[in-house]
PDB file as gemmi writes it, atoms N, CA and C in Angstrom:
CRYST1    1.000    1.000    1.000  90.00  90.00  90.00 P 1                      
ATOM      1  N   MET A   1       5.958  50.797  43.442  1.00  0.00           N  
ATOM      2  CA  MET A   1       6.205  49.615  42.659  1.00  0.00           C  
ATOM      3  C   MET A   1       5.137  49.492  41.581  1.00  0.00           C  
ATOM      4  N   ALA A   2       5.527  49.108  40.345  1.00  0.00           N  
ATOM      5  CA  ALA A   2       4.600  49.019  39.222  1.00  0.00           C  
ATOM      6  C   ALA A   2       3.814  47.717  39.289  1.00  0.00           C  
ATOM      7  N   LYS A   3       2.593  47.810  38.876  1.00  0.00           N  
ATOM      8  CA  LYS A   3       1.702  46.654  38.923  1.00  0.00           C  
ATOM      9  C   LYS A   3       1.761  45.933  37.567  1.00  0.00           C  
ATOM     10  N   ARG A   4       1.856  44.602  37.591  1.00  0.00           N  
ATOM     11  CA  ARG A   4       1.882  43.808  36.359  1.00  0.00           C  
ATOM     12  C   ARG A   4       0.462  43.534  35.888  1.00  0.00           C  
ATOM     13  N   ILE A   5       0.304  43.548  34.568  1.00  0.00           N  
ATOM     14  CA  ILE A   5      -1.024  43.332  33.997  1.00  0.00           C  
ATOM     15  C   ILE A   5      -1.015  42.020  33.210  1.00  0.00           C  
ATOM     16  N   GLY A   6      -2.007  41.171  33.430  1.00  0.00           N  
ATOM     17  CA  GLY A   6      -2.209  39.969  32.630  1.00  0.00           C  
ATOM     18  C   GLY A   6      -1.239  38.847  32.910  1.00  0.00           C  
ATOM     19  N   GLY A   7      -0.390  38.908  33.852  1.00  0.00           N  
ATOM     20  CA  GLY A   7       0.509  37.799  34.186  1.00  0.00           C  
ATOM     21  C   GLY A   7       1.519  37.502  33.103  1.00  0.00           C  
ATOM     22  N   ALA A   8       2.061  38.517  32.461  1.00  0.00           N  
ATOM     23  CA  ALA A   8       3.007  38.317  31.367  1.00  0.00           C  
ATOM     24  C   ALA A   8       4.306  37.693  31.836  1.00  0.00           C  
ATOM     25  N   GLY A   9       4.647  37.815  33.097  1.00  0.00           N  
ATOM     26  CA  GLY A   9       5.914  37.294  33.563  1.00  0.00           C  
ATOM     27  C   GLY A   9       5.806  35.942  34.234  1.00  0.00           C  
ATOM     28  N   LYS A  10       4.647  35.288  34.206  1.00  0.00           N  
ATOM     29  CA  LYS A  10       4.482  33.996  34.873  1.00  0.00           C  
ATOM     30  C   LYS A  10       5.259  32.924  34.141  1.00  0.00           C  
ATOM     31  N   SER A  11       5.770  31.977  34.899  1.00  0.00           N  
ATOM     32  CA  SER A  11       6.407  30.812  34.302  1.00  0.00           C  
ATOM     33  C   SER A  11       5.931  29.596  35.071  1.00  0.00           C  
ATOM     34  N   GLY A  12       6.024  28.439  34.435  1.00  0.00           N  
ATOM     35  CA  GLY A  12       5.612  27.224  35.138  1.00  0.00           C  
ATOM     36  C   GLY A  12       4.396  26.610  34.496  1.00  0.00           C  
ATOM     37  N   GLY A  13       3.312  26.423  35.268  1.00  0.00           N  
ATOM     38  CA  GLY A  13       2.133  25.699  34.836  1.00  0.00           C  
ATOM     39  C   GLY A  13       1.373  26.355  33.713  1.00  0.00           C  
ATOM     40  N   GLY A  14       1.462  27.646  33.553  1.00  0.00           N  
ATOM     41  CA  GLY A  14       0.735  28.348  32.492  1.00  0.00           C  
ATOM     42  C   GLY A  14       1.194  27.944  31.104  1.00  0.00           C  
ATOM     43  N   ASP A  15       2.504  27.724  30.936  1.00  0.00           N  
ATOM     44  CA  ASP A  15       3.039  27.345  29.627  1.00  0.00           C  
ATOM     45  C   ASP A  15       2.541  25.965  29.208  1.00  0.00           C  
ATOM     46  N   ALA A  16       2.496  25.026  30.133  1.00  0.00           N  
ATOM     47  CA  ALA A  16       2.028  23.676  29.825  1.00  0.00           C  
ATOM     48  C   ALA A  16       0.555  23.705  29.428  1.00  0.00           C  
ATOM     49  N   ASN A  17      -0.223  24.557  30.089  1.00  0.00           N  
ATOM     50  CA  ASN A  17      -1.646  24.659  29.769  1.00  0.00           C  
ATOM     51  C   ASN A  17      -1.835  25.213  28.359  1.00  0.00           C  
ATOM     52  N   ILE A  18      -1.041  26.193  27.984  1.00  0.00           N  
ATOM     53  CA  ILE A  18      -1.142  26.780  26.642  1.00  0.00           C  
ATOM     54  C   ILE A  18      -0.735  25.757  25.590  1.00  0.00           C  
ATOM     55  N   LEU A  19       0.349  25.023  25.833  1.00  0.00           N  
ATOM     56  CA  LEU A  19       0.796  24.001  24.882  1.00  0.00           C  
ATOM     57  C   LEU A  19      -0.252  22.907  24.723  1.00  0.00           C  
ATOM     58  N   ALA A  20      -0.884  22.504  25.826  1.00  0.00           N  
ATOM     59  CA  ALA A  20      -1.921  21.479  25.755  1.00  0.00           C  
ATOM     60  C   ALA A  20      -3.113  21.980  24.948  1.00  0.00           C  
ATOM     61  N   ARG A  21      -3.492  23.219  25.149  1.00  0.00           N  
ATOM     62  CA  ARG A  21      -4.620  23.770  24.401  1.00  0.00           C  
ATOM     63  C   ARG A  21      -4.296  23.871  22.907  1.00  0.00           C  
ATOM     64  N   ILE A  22      -3.064  24.245  22.598  1.00  0.00           N  
ATOM     65  CA  ILE A  22      -2.673  24.363  21.186  1.00  0.00           C  
ATOM     66  C   ILE A  22      -2.621  22.984  20.533  1.00  0.00           C  
ATOM     67  N   SER A  23      -2.000  22.014  21.207  1.00  0.00           N  
ATOM     68  CA  SER A  23      -1.860  20.684  20.604  1.00  0.00           C  
ATOM     69  C   SER A  23      -3.191  19.956  20.505  1.00  0.00           C  
ATOM     70  N   ASN A  24      -4.172  20.320  21.291  1.00  0.00           N  
ATOM     71  CA  ASN A  24      -5.492  19.698  21.219  1.00  0.00           C  
ATOM     72  C   ASN A  24      -6.469  20.509  20.373  1.00  0.00           C  
ATOM     73  N   SER A  25      -6.033  21.556  19.749  1.00  0.00           N  
ATOM     74  CA  SER A  25      -6.939  22.406  18.980  1.00  0.00           C  
ATOM     75  C   SER A  25      -7.341  21.713  17.669  1.00  0.00           C  
ATOM     76  N   GLU A  26      -8.415  22.196  17.095  1.00  0.00           N  
ATOM     77  CA  GLU A  26      -8.962  21.607  15.864  1.00  0.00           C  
ATOM     78  C   GLU A  26      -8.021  21.804  14.684  1.00  0.00           C  
ATOM     79  N   ILE A  27      -7.365  22.935  14.583  1.00  0.00           N  
ATOM     80  CA  ILE A  27      -6.478  23.211  13.448  1.00  0.00           C  
ATOM     81  C   ILE A  27      -5.276  22.265  13.449  1.00  0.00           C  
ATOM     82  N   VAL A  28      -4.781  21.938  14.647  1.00  0.00           N  
ATOM     83  CA  VAL A  28      -3.655  20.994  14.734  1.00  0.00           C  
ATOM     84  C   VAL A  28      -4.122  19.605  14.325  1.00  0.00           C  
ATOM     85  N   SER A  29      -5.335  19.217  14.746  1.00  0.00           N  
ATOM     86  CA  SER A  29      -5.873  17.914  14.358  1.00  0.00           C  
ATOM     87  C   SER A  29      -6.050  17.828  12.848  1.00  0.00           C  
ATOM     88  N   GLN A  30      -6.544  18.896  12.248  1.00  0.00           N  
ATOM     89  CA  GLN A  30      -6.703  18.904  10.791  1.00  0.00           C  
ATOM     90  C   GLN A  30      -5.350  18.839  10.089  1.00  0.00           C  
ATOM     91  N   GLY A  31      -4.366  19.521  10.647  1.00  0.00           N  
ATOM     92  CA  GLY A  31      -3.019  19.474  10.070  1.00  0.00           C  
ATOM     93  C   GLY A  31      -2.427  18.084  10.127  1.00  0.00           C  
ATOM     94  N   ARG A  32      -2.646  17.396  11.247  1.00  0.00           N  
ATOM     95  CA  ARG A  32      -2.140  16.024  11.376  1.00  0.00           C  
ATOM     96  C   ARG A  32      -2.832  15.099  10.385  1.00  0.00           C  
ATOM     97  N   ARG A  33      -4.144  15.257  10.236  1.00  0.00           N  
ATOM     98  CA  ARG A  33      -4.864  14.425   9.272  1.00  0.00           C  
ATOM     99  C   ARG A  33      -4.381  14.705   7.849  1.00  0.00           C  
ATOM    100  N   ALA A  34      -4.172  15.967   7.538  1.00  0.00           N  
ATOM    101  CA  ALA A  34      -3.686  16.330   6.200  1.00  0.00           C  
ATOM    102  C   ALA A  34      -2.298  15.753   5.947  1.00  0.00           C  
ATOM    103  N   ALA A  35      -1.442  15.805   6.954  1.00  0.00           N  
ATOM    104  CA  ALA A  35      -0.096  15.245   6.804  1.00  0.00           C  
ATOM    105  C   ALA A  35      -0.169  13.735   6.605  1.00  0.00           C  
ATOM    106  N   GLY A  36      -1.045  13.057   7.352  1.00  0.00           N  
ATOM    107  CA  GLY A  36      -1.207  11.617   7.187  1.00  0.00           C  
ATOM    108  C   GLY A  36      -1.742  11.270   5.812  1.00  0.00           C  
ATOM    109  N   ASP A  37      -2.695  12.062   5.319  1.00  0.00           N  
ATOM    110  CA  ASP A  37      -3.224  11.830   3.970  1.00  0.00           C  
ATOM    111  C   ASP A  37      -2.148  12.052   2.916  1.00  0.00           C  
ATOM    112  N   ALA A  38      -1.324  13.069   3.110  1.00  0.00           N  
ATOM    113  CA  ALA A  38      -0.245  13.350   2.155  1.00  0.00           C  
ATOM    114  C   ALA A  38       0.763  12.200   2.115  1.00  0.00           C  
ATOM    115  N   VAL A  39       1.046  11.628   3.263  1.00  0.00           N  
ATOM    116  CA  VAL A  39       1.965  10.481   3.306  1.00  0.00           C  
ATOM    117  C   VAL A  39       1.366   9.299   2.562  1.00  0.00           C  
ATOM    118  N   GLY A  40       0.079   9.052   2.761  1.00  0.00           N  
ATOM    119  CA  GLY A  40      -0.581   7.951   2.064  1.00  0.00           C  
ATOM    120  C   GLY A  40      -0.577   8.132   0.559  1.00  0.00           C  
ATOM    121  N   VAL A  41      -0.866   9.348   0.114  1.00  0.00           N  
ATOM    122  CA  VAL A  41      -0.860   9.621  -1.322  1.00  0.00           C  
ATOM    123  C   VAL A  41       0.557   9.482  -1.878  1.00  0.00           C  
ATOM    124  N   SER A  42       1.549   9.933  -1.133  1.00  0.00           N  
ATOM    125  CA  SER A  42       2.941   9.818  -1.591  1.00  0.00           C  
ATOM    126  C   SER A  42       3.355   8.359  -1.734  1.00  0.00           C  
ATOM    127  N   LYS A  43       2.952   7.530  -0.787  1.00  0.00           N  
ATOM    128  CA  LYS A  43       3.279   6.100  -0.879  1.00  0.00           C  
ATOM    129  C   LYS A  43       2.639   5.471  -2.105  1.00  0.00           C  
ATOM    130  N   LYS A  44       1.375   5.802  -2.362  1.00  0.00           N  
ATOM    131  CA  LYS A  44       0.699   5.264  -3.542  1.00  0.00           C  
ATOM    132  C   LYS A  44       1.370   5.735  -4.821  1.00  0.00           C  
ATOM    133  N   LEU A  45       1.777   7.006  -4.851  1.00  0.00           N  
ATOM    134  CA  LEU A  45       2.439   7.552  -6.026  1.00  0.00           C  
ATOM    135  C   LEU A  45       3.771   6.853  -6.285  1.00  0.00           C  
ATOM    136  N   ILE A  46       4.541   6.642  -5.234  1.00  0.00           N  
ATOM    137  CA  ILE A  46       5.830   5.956  -5.380  1.00  0.00           C  
ATOM    138  C   ILE A  46       5.613   4.526  -5.849  1.00  0.00           C  
ATOM    139  N   TRP A  47       4.614   3.854  -5.298  1.00  0.00           N  
ATOM    140  CA  TRP A  47       4.315   2.478  -5.680  1.00  0.00           C  
ATOM    141  C   TRP A  47       3.926   2.404  -7.154  1.00  0.00           C  
ATOM    142  N   SER A  48       3.031   3.284  -7.588  1.00  0.00           N  
ATOM    143  CA  SER A  48       2.586   3.232  -8.979  1.00  0.00           C  
ATOM    144  C   SER A  48       3.695   3.663  -9.939  1.00  0.00           C  
ATOM    145  N   THR A  49       4.555   4.582  -9.515  1.00  0.00           N  
ATOM    146  CA  THR A  49       5.690   4.967 -10.354  1.00  0.00           C  
ATOM    147  C   THR A  49       6.656   3.806 -10.529  1.00  0.00           C  
ATOM    148  N   GLY A  50       6.885   3.059  -9.453  1.00  0.00           N  
ATOM    149  CA  GLY A  50       7.746   1.882  -9.538  1.00  0.00           C  
ATOM    150  C   GLY A  50       7.173   0.832 -10.465  1.00  0.00           C  
ATOM    151  N   LYS A  51       5.861   0.636 -10.390  1.00  0.00           N  
ATOM    152  CA  LYS A  51       5.219  -0.333 -11.281  1.00  0.00           C  
ATOM    153  C   LYS A  51       5.333   0.118 -12.734  1.00  0.00           C  
ATOM    154  N   ALA A  52       5.140   1.409 -12.981  1.00  0.00           N  
ATOM    155  CA  ALA A  52       5.252   1.926 -14.347  1.00  0.00           C  
ATOM    156  C   ALA A  52       6.678   1.778 -14.876  1.00  0.00           C  
ATOM    157  N   ALA A  53       7.667   2.017 -14.026  1.00  0.00           N  
ATOM    158  CA  ALA A  53       9.062   1.858 -14.442  1.00  0.00           C  
ATOM    159  C   ALA A  53       9.362   0.399 -14.761  1.00  0.00           C  
ATOM    160  N   TRP A  54       8.820  -0.512 -13.971  1.00  0.00           N  
ATOM    161  CA  TRP A  54       9.016  -1.953 -14.224  1.00  0.00           C  
ATOM    162  C   TRP A  54       8.394  -2.339 -15.567  1.00  0.00           C  
ATOM    163  N   ILE A  55       7.184  -1.871 -15.830  1.00  0.00           N  
ATOM    164  CA  ILE A  55       6.508  -2.196 -17.088  1.00  0.00           C  
ATOM    165  C   ILE A  55       7.286  -1.621 -18.267  1.00  0.00           C  
ATOM    166  N   ALA A  56       7.732  -0.377 -18.160  1.00  0.00           N  
ATOM    167  CA  ALA A  56       8.501   0.239 -19.252  1.00  0.00           C  
ATOM    168  C   ALA A  56       9.820  -0.496 -19.488  1.00  0.00           C  
ATOM    169  N   GLY A  57      10.495  -0.872 -18.412  1.00  0.00           N  
ATOM    170  CA  GLY A  57      11.779  -1.561 -18.555  1.00  0.00           C  
ATOM    171  C   GLY A  57      11.637  -2.924 -19.196  1.00  0.00           C  
ATOM    172  N   THR A  58      10.658  -3.708 -18.753  1.00  0.00           N  
ATOM    173  CA  THR A  58      10.486  -5.042 -19.332  1.00  0.00           C  
ATOM    174  C   THR A  58       9.985  -4.954 -20.773  1.00  0.00           C  
ATOM    175  N   THR A  59       9.144  -3.985 -21.074  1.00  0.00           N  
ATOM    176  CA  THR A  59       8.693  -3.810 -22.452  1.00  0.00           C  
ATOM    177  C   THR A  59       9.870  -3.456 -23.355  1.00  0.00           C  
ATOM    178  N   PHE A  60      10.748  -2.585 -22.873  1.00  0.00           N  
ATOM    179  CA  PHE A  60      11.934  -2.230 -23.648  1.00  0.00           C  
ATOM    180  C   PHE A  60      12.791  -3.460 -23.912  1.00  0.00           C  
ATOM    181  N   LEU A  61      12.999  -4.283 -22.885  1.00  0.00           N  
ATOM    182  CA  LEU A  61      13.834  -5.468 -23.061  1.00  0.00           C  
ATOM    183  C   LEU A  61      13.216  -6.463 -24.032  1.00  0.00           C  
ATOM    184  N   ILE A  62      11.906  -6.610 -23.995  1.00  0.00           N  
ATOM    185  CA  ILE A  62      11.253  -7.616 -24.828  1.00  0.00           C  
ATOM    186  C   ILE A  62      11.095  -7.143 -26.271  1.00  0.00           C  
ATOM    187  N   LEU A  63      10.794  -5.874 -26.482  1.00  0.00           N  
ATOM    188  CA  LEU A  63      10.491  -5.401 -27.829  1.00  0.00           C  
ATOM    189  C   LEU A  63      11.642  -4.673 -28.514  1.00  0.00           C  
ATOM    190  N   VAL A  64      12.343  -3.814 -27.818  1.00  0.00           N  
ATOM    191  CA  VAL A  64      13.307  -2.925 -28.474  1.00  0.00           C  
ATOM    192  C   VAL A  64      14.686  -3.564 -28.604  1.00  0.00           C  
ATOM    193  N   VAL A  65      15.147  -4.278 -27.596  1.00  0.00           N  
ATOM    194  CA  VAL A  65      16.496  -4.857 -27.658  1.00  0.00           C  
ATOM    195  C   VAL A  65      16.629  -5.852 -28.804  1.00  0.00           C  
ATOM    196  N   PRO A  66      15.685  -6.774 -29.019  1.00  0.00           N  
ATOM    197  CA  PRO A  66      15.821  -7.655 -30.199  1.00  0.00           C  
ATOM    198  C   PRO A  66      15.815  -6.889 -31.519  1.00  0.00           C  
ATOM    199  N   LEU A  67      15.060  -5.809 -31.600  1.00  0.00           N  
ATOM    200  CA  LEU A  67      15.054  -4.987 -32.815  1.00  0.00           C  
ATOM    201  C   LEU A  67      16.431  -4.379 -33.055  1.00  0.00           C  
ATOM    202  N   ILE A  68      17.051  -3.867 -32.012  1.00  0.00           N  
ATOM    203  CA  ILE A  68      18.388  -3.273 -32.139  1.00  0.00           C  
ATOM    204  C   ILE A  68      19.395  -4.330 -32.573  1.00  0.00           C  
ATOM    205  N   ILE A  69      19.294  -5.523 -32.000  1.00  0.00           N  
ATOM    206  CA  ILE A  69      20.221  -6.610 -32.365  1.00  0.00           C  
ATOM    207  C   ILE A  69      20.039  -6.986 -33.835  1.00  0.00           C  
ATOM    208  N   GLU A  70      18.797  -7.089 -34.283  1.00  0.00           N  
ATOM    209  CA  GLU A  70      18.534  -7.453 -35.679  1.00  0.00           C  
ATOM    210  C   GLU A  70      19.022  -6.369 -36.636  1.00  0.00           C  
ATOM    211  N   MET A  71      18.845  -5.099 -36.284  1.00  0.00           N  
ATOM    212  CA  MET A  71      19.335  -4.015 -37.136  1.00  0.00           C  
ATOM    213  C   MET A  71      20.849  -4.043 -37.228  1.00  0.00           C  
ATOM    214  N   ASP A  72      21.526  -4.344 -36.125  1.00  0.00           N  
ATOM    215  CA  ASP A  72      22.984  -4.441 -36.134  1.00  0.00           C  
ATOM    216  C   ASP A  72      23.441  -5.610 -36.997  1.00  0.00           C  
ATOM    217  N   ARG A  73      22.739  -6.720 -36.899  1.00  0.00           N  
ATOM    218  CA  ARG A  73      23.079  -7.900 -37.712  1.00  0.00           C  
ATOM    219  C   ARG A  73      22.914  -7.582 -39.203  1.00  0.00           C  
ATOM    220  N   GLU A  74      21.830  -6.879 -39.547  1.00  0.00           N  
ATOM    221  CA  GLU A  74      21.588  -6.506 -40.942  1.00  0.00           C  
ATOM    222  C   GLU A  74      22.683  -5.572 -41.454  1.00  0.00           C  
ATOM    223  N   ALA A  75      23.117  -4.625 -40.618  1.00  0.00           N  
ATOM    224  CA  ALA A  75      24.189  -3.712 -41.011  1.00  0.00           C  
ATOM    225  C   ALA A  75      25.495  -4.466 -41.230  1.00  0.00           C  
ATOM    226  N   GLN A  76      25.765  -5.455 -40.391  1.00  0.00           N  
ATOM    227  CA  GLN A  76      26.986  -6.251 -40.567  1.00  0.00           C  
ATOM    228  C   GLN A  76      26.934  -7.055 -41.862  1.00  0.00           C  
ATOM    229  N   LEU A  77      25.775  -7.622 -42.190  1.00  0.00           N  
ATOM    230  CA  LEU A  77      25.652  -8.372 -43.445  1.00  0.00           C  
ATOM    231  C   LEU A  77      25.840  -7.464 -44.660  1.00  0.00           C  
ATOM    232  N   ASN A  78      25.294  -6.266 -44.597  1.00  0.00           N  
ATOM    233  CA  ASN A  78      25.488  -5.317 -45.698  1.00  0.00           C  
ATOM    234  C   ASN A  78      26.959  -4.948 -45.847  1.00  0.00           C  
ATOM    235  N   GLU A  79      27.634  -4.778 -44.741  1.00  0.00           N  
ATOM    236  CA  GLU A  79      29.058  -4.445 -44.791  1.00  0.00           C  
ATOM    237  C   GLU A  79      29.876  -5.594 -45.376  1.00  0.00           C  
ATOM    238  N   ILE A  80      29.534  -6.815 -45.013  1.00  0.00           N  
ATOM    239  CA  ILE A  80      30.246  -7.978 -45.560  1.00  0.00           C  
ATOM    240  C   ILE A  80      30.000  -8.085 -47.061  1.00  0.00           C  
ATOM    241  N   ASP A  81      28.759  -7.848 -47.502  1.00  0.00           N  
ATOM    242  CA  ASP A  81      28.459  -7.889 -48.935  1.00  0.00           C  
ATOM    243  C   ASP A  81      29.261  -6.837 -49.697  1.00  0.00           C  
ATOM    244  N   LEU A  82      29.380  -5.635 -49.132  1.00  0.00           N  
ATOM    245  CA  LEU A  82      30.173  -4.586 -49.793  1.00  0.00           C  
ATOM    246  C   LEU A  82      31.644  -4.973 -49.863  1.00  0.00           C  
ATOM    247  N   GLN A  83      32.166  -5.578 -48.807  1.00  0.00           N  
ATOM    248  CA  GLN A  83      33.572  -6.001 -48.818  1.00  0.00           C  
ATOM    249  C   GLN A  83      33.797  -7.093 -49.866  1.00  0.00           C  
ATOM    250  N   GLN A  84      32.876  -8.059 -49.943  1.00  0.00           N  
ATOM    251  CA  GLN A  84      33.020  -9.125 -50.931  1.00  0.00           C  
ATOM    252  C   GLN A  84      32.906  -8.573 -52.347  1.00  0.00           C  
ATOM    253  N   ALA A  85      31.999  -7.639 -52.555  1.00  0.00           N  
ATOM    254  CA  ALA A  85      31.838  -7.054 -53.892  1.00  0.00           C  
ATOM    255  C   ALA A  85      33.090  -6.278 -54.289  1.00  0.00           C  
ATOM    256  N   SER A  86      33.699  -5.578 -53.349  1.00  0.00           N  
ATOM    257  CA  SER A  86      34.905  -4.824 -53.693  1.00  0.00           C  
ATOM    258  C   SER A  86      36.082  -5.763 -53.956  1.00  0.00           C  
ATOM    259  N   LEU A  87      36.138  -6.905 -53.289  1.00  0.00           N  
ATOM    260  CA  LEU A  87      37.204  -7.872 -53.548  1.00  0.00           C  
ATOM    261  C   LEU A  87      37.038  -8.535 -54.913  1.00  0.00           C  
ATOM    262  N   LEU A  88      35.800  -8.749 -55.326  1.00  0.00           N  
ATOM    263  CA  LEU A  88      35.545  -9.392 -56.610  1.00  0.00           C  
ATOM    264  C   LEU A  88      35.600  -8.403 -57.772  1.00  0.00           C  
ATOM    265  N   GLY A  89      35.732  -7.130 -57.494  1.00  0.00           N  
ATOM    266  CA  GLY A  89      35.885  -6.130 -58.547  1.00  0.00           C  
ATOM    267  C   GLY A  89      34.577  -5.508 -58.993  1.00  0.00           C  
ATOM    268  N   ALA A  90      33.484  -5.839 -58.384  1.00  0.00           N  
ATOM    269  CA  ALA A  90      32.205  -5.221 -58.760  1.00  0.00           C  
ATOM    270  C   ALA A  90      32.146  -3.825 -58.180  1.00  0.00           C  
ATOM    271  N   PRO A  91      31.368  -2.936 -58.791  1.00  0.00           N  
ATOM    272  CA  PRO A  91      31.250  -1.587 -58.214  1.00  0.00           C  
ATOM    273  C   PRO A  91      30.620  -1.657 -56.820  1.00  0.00           C  
ATOM    274  N   ALA A  92      31.142  -0.846 -55.923  1.00  0.00           N  
ATOM    275  CA  ALA A  92      30.665  -0.859 -54.536  1.00  0.00           C  
ATOM    276  C   ALA A  92      29.372  -0.058 -54.441  1.00  0.00           C  
ATOM    277  N   SER A  93      28.279  -0.764 -54.348  1.00  0.00           N  
ATOM    278  CA  SER A  93      26.994  -0.091 -54.152  1.00  0.00           C  
ATOM    279  C   SER A  93      26.276  -0.785 -52.995  1.00  0.00           C  
ATOM    280  N   PRO A  94      25.591  -0.027 -52.201  1.00  0.00           N  
ATOM    281  CA  PRO A  94      24.913  -0.641 -51.050  1.00  0.00           C  
ATOM    282  C   PRO A  94      23.819  -1.604 -51.523  1.00  0.00           C  
ATOM    283  N   VAL A  95      23.761  -2.735 -50.867  1.00  0.00           N  
ATOM    284  CA  VAL A  95      22.814  -3.774 -51.224  1.00  0.00           C  
ATOM    285  C   VAL A  95      21.592  -3.641 -50.332  1.00  0.00           C  
ATOM    286  N   GLN A  96      20.413  -3.617 -50.968  1.00  0.00           N  
ATOM    287  CA  GLN A  96      19.162  -3.572 -50.213  1.00  0.00           C  
ATOM    288  C   GLN A  96      18.604  -4.985 -50.147  1.00  0.00           C  
ATOM    289  N   ARG A  97      18.394  -5.458 -48.955  1.00  0.00           N  
ATOM    290  CA  ARG A  97      17.821  -6.790 -48.764  1.00  0.00           C  
ATOM    291  C   ARG A  97      16.313  -6.653 -48.594  1.00  0.00           C  
ATOM    292  N   GLY A  98      15.609  -7.581 -49.181  1.00  0.00           N  
ATOM    293  CA  GLY A  98      14.154  -7.605 -49.044  1.00  0.00           C  
ATOM    294  C   GLY A  98      13.744  -8.282 -47.743  1.00  0.00           C  
ATOM    295  N   ILE A  99      12.483  -8.136 -47.435  1.00  0.00           N  
ATOM    296  CA  ILE A  99      11.963  -8.745 -46.189  1.00  0.00           C  
ATOM    297  C   ILE A  99      11.646 -10.194 -46.444  1.00  0.00           C  
TER     298      ILE A  99                                                      
END                                                                             
């Protein structure tokens, strides 16, 4: 009969001991700390990105939307002036309004 070397075929308590040693090792502890730090940094990044999106959105609403509305109003007035000029028989030329 052949002799076994090193207990390669053992099952039972040996596996639990190996798992306990691995889960309590320093490299696993460092990995857990690194994962926890990564989660914290990700939360901060998401929070600051949300704040930046809020600031950009409200700035757009306050500054850009009124500008777009005013430009559209100015274009409509120019179009009305051209229509009135063509009805009155004047040559159709674009009217430049001053500030």
